[in-house]
N, C-alpha and C positions, 0 to 999 in steps of 0.2 A: 238178179235182184239178192238172193240168197248169200251169192259170191261177194257182192259189196257190203253186205252187213258182216259177213265173216272176216273179211279184211278189215273193215273198220274196227272190229271187236277186236282182232289180232295186233293191230297196231296200237290201239288203246293198252291193250294187255302190255305189249311189249315196252311202251312209255312208262307204264306203271312199274315195271320191273326194274328198267334202268334208273329210276329214280331212287330204288333201294340198292345202290351198288354197293360194293364190298367195303366194310368199315373194318380197320385194324383196331384191336382191343390193346389197350395198354395195361397189361396185368402182370404183377410179379407175385411169388409165393414166397414166404419164409415159414420154415418150422422150427419151433423152439421145443426142445424137449429137455426135460430135468431127468437125470440119469443118478439116482439116489447113491448107488454103489460107488461111484466115482465123483459125487458131490459137485456135478457140473451141469451146466446148461448147453446143451449142442445145439448149434444153430445151422440150418442150412437153408441157402438163399438161392432162388431161380430167378434169372432174367433171359429175355432175348438177347443175344449178343449184340444186335444193332442198335437196339434202343438204350443198352449200357454204353455202347461206345459213343453214341451221340452225346450221352449226358456227360460222361466223364471227360470224353474228349472237347467238348465246348468249355466245360469248367476248366480245364487245365491248358486248353489250346494245343492238343497232342492228338496224333492219329494213332491209337492203340493198334489197330489191326489184329484184335484178338482172334484166335484160332486159325491164323494163316501162317505160312512160312515167314512172313514179315513181320510178326507179332514184335512189339517192342521189348526189348531184353528187361526193361525195368517197369513194364506195365503194372505189375502187383504193387509197386509203390503207389501209384497213382489210384489205384483201386482201393487200396487201404486207406489213403488219405479221404477218398470220396466216401468210403463206408464209416469212417470216424466221424465225418462230418453230418453224414445223412441217415445214420441208423444208431439210436441211442436205446439204453436200456437202464431201468433204476430197479433195484432191489431194496425194499423196506425204505425207500427215500434216498438211498445211497446210488450215485451213478456208477454203473459197470463198464469196464473196459474189455470187450470181448476181444480175444486173440484170434488173429487172421491165420488160419491154418492153410489155406490154400485155394485153387480153384480147380475145376474138370469141366470138360467141353463135352456136349453131348448133342449132335446135330447142331440146330441153331439157337442153342441154350448154353448159358454158362451156369454153373453152379458154385457157390462159394461156401466154404465150411469156416466156421467160428465157434469159439468155446469160450465159455466163462468157468474157470474153475474155482474151487474152494467156496461153493454155494452151499448154503445151509439156512435153515428155518425161513421158508419162503412164505411171507404173510402178503406182500403186495409186489406185483412186477408191472410195471410200466413199460412199454415199448412205443417208441416213436419210428417211424419209417418214413422219410419223405424223399426216398429215392425215386429219381426220374420225373418228380412231380416239376421240377423247374422247366423241364423239356416238354411235358406231355400233361397239359391241363386235366385230362381226363383219366390220368394214371391212378391205378387202384392196386395197392399193395395189400394182399391178404396175409394174414399172421395166424398161424395155427399153432396153438400153444398146448401142450401135452405134459402136465405135471402132476404124477401120481393118478388119481382118478379122475382129475379134472380135464377135460378135452374142450377147449374153447378155440372158435375162429372169428377174427375181427377183419373187417375190411377197411383200410385207412384210405382216405382220400386227401386231397389238397387242402381242403377246408376243416379237415379233421384227421391228422396225420399222427395222432397219439391216442393209446387206449390204455387202461389200466385193470388188472385182475386182482381182486382181492380175494384171498383164499378162503377166509372165514366166511365171506358171502356166498361160497359155492360148496361148501359144506353140508 
């Protein structure tokens, strides 16, 4: 009798666990830091390679094969075009154009480096990041801003892919 109860509990327990199977999280991280000595916004973006390949590849109908010996020679062209369309910034109401400096691979992730120079008098900074959201409904793009003493983190989702930081409100 005890064995039958134990087996029943074991089966129920294993069924409960199997209903909570592995779920992949779709998250990116963008760090934006103001460097006063250089009057620049330095931007580092981090994505999982396979997620980025899926989004950029489907947009341009290309197989980028990032971080492999078969990587497209002009993969950066497609990445830059994708970034220009999906990542936008405004400083005091004026749209900025970040310069794409390059990428770096680390394990299963890719890092992008961008910079906006000649930045002065930051009153309002708006960031819009809709990267990967056309492929993954549950995509979350974390934005970490560091401007002087101000250190803020925002989570952008498909329903709200834009955030504004008013410096006067944070002082």
